C-alpha positions in Angstrom: 123.4 160.1 91.5 120.2 162.1 91.6 119.4 161.0 88.1 120.0 157.4 88.9 117.6 157.5 91.9 114.9 159.2 89.8 115.4 156.6 87.2 115.2 153.7 89.6 112.0 155.3 91.2 110.4 155.5 87.9 111.1 152.0 86.9 109.9 150.7 90.3 106.7 152.9 90.1 105.8 151.9 86.6 106.4 148.3 87.1 104.4 148.1 90.3 101.5 149.9 88.8 100.7 147.5 86.0 97.5 145.5 86.4 98.6 143.1 83.7 99.7 140.4 86.1 99.0 136.8 86.6 97.5 137.5 90.0 94.8 139.8 88.4 94.1 137.2 85.7 93.5 134.6 88.4 90.7 136.8 89.7 88.7 136.6 86.6 85.7 134.3 86.6 83.1 133.3 83.9 80.0 135.3 84.4 81.7 138.3 86.0 80.4 141.6 84.8 82.3 144.1 82.7 82.6 146.7 85.4 84.3 144.2 87.8 86.7 143.2 85.1 87.7 146.9 84.7 88.2 147.2 88.5 90.7 144.4 88.3 92.5 145.0 85.0 91.8 148.7 84.4 90.7 150.2 81.0 91.3 147.7 78.2 93.8 148.5 75.4 91.3 147.7 72.7 87.7 146.5 72.6 85.7 145.4 69.6 81.9 145.0 69.7 79.5 143.2 67.5 75.9 141.6 67.9 75.9 142.0 71.8 79.4 140.4 72.1 82.4 142.4 73.2 86.0 141.3 72.9 88.6 143.2 74.9 92.4 142.9 75.1 94.7 144.2 77.9 98.4 144.6 76.8 100.2 143.8 73.5 100.9 140.8 71.2 103.7 139.5 73.5 101.9 139.8 76.9 98.1 140.2 77.1 94.8 139.2 78.6 91.9 138.7 76.4 88.3 138.7 77.6 85.2 138.0 75.5 81.9 139.3 77.0 78.3 138.3 76.0 75.7 140.7 77.4 78.4 142.3 79.4 79.4 139.2 81.3 82.6 137.2 80.9 82.0 134.3 78.6 85.8 133.3 77.9 89.1 134.7 78.9 92.8 133.8 78.0 96.3 135.0 78.7 99.7 135.0 77.0 103.2 135.9 78.3 102.1 136.3 81.9 104.2 134.6 84.7 
C-alpha cells in the first residue's frame, strides 16, 4: 500500500509540474522577450541559433511548443499535441 501511495504521489507531482500546457502556450505573445518566455515555459529542450535568430523547442516530437525569436523577441510560435 505504501508503494502505491508513493507511486500515485510521484505521478501527480510530475504531471502537475510540467509547463508544457495549452494554458501556458496561450500566454505567449508576439514581441515577448526571451526571458519572459522562459518564465512561462521553463528552460527549452533545445535551441538553435543563427544570424541573430533563435529557434527553441519545449517538449518532444509528439507534444511540443516551438518559438522563433528575432533579436530575443518572439517572432513566431506554434504548438503540437497540446490539449
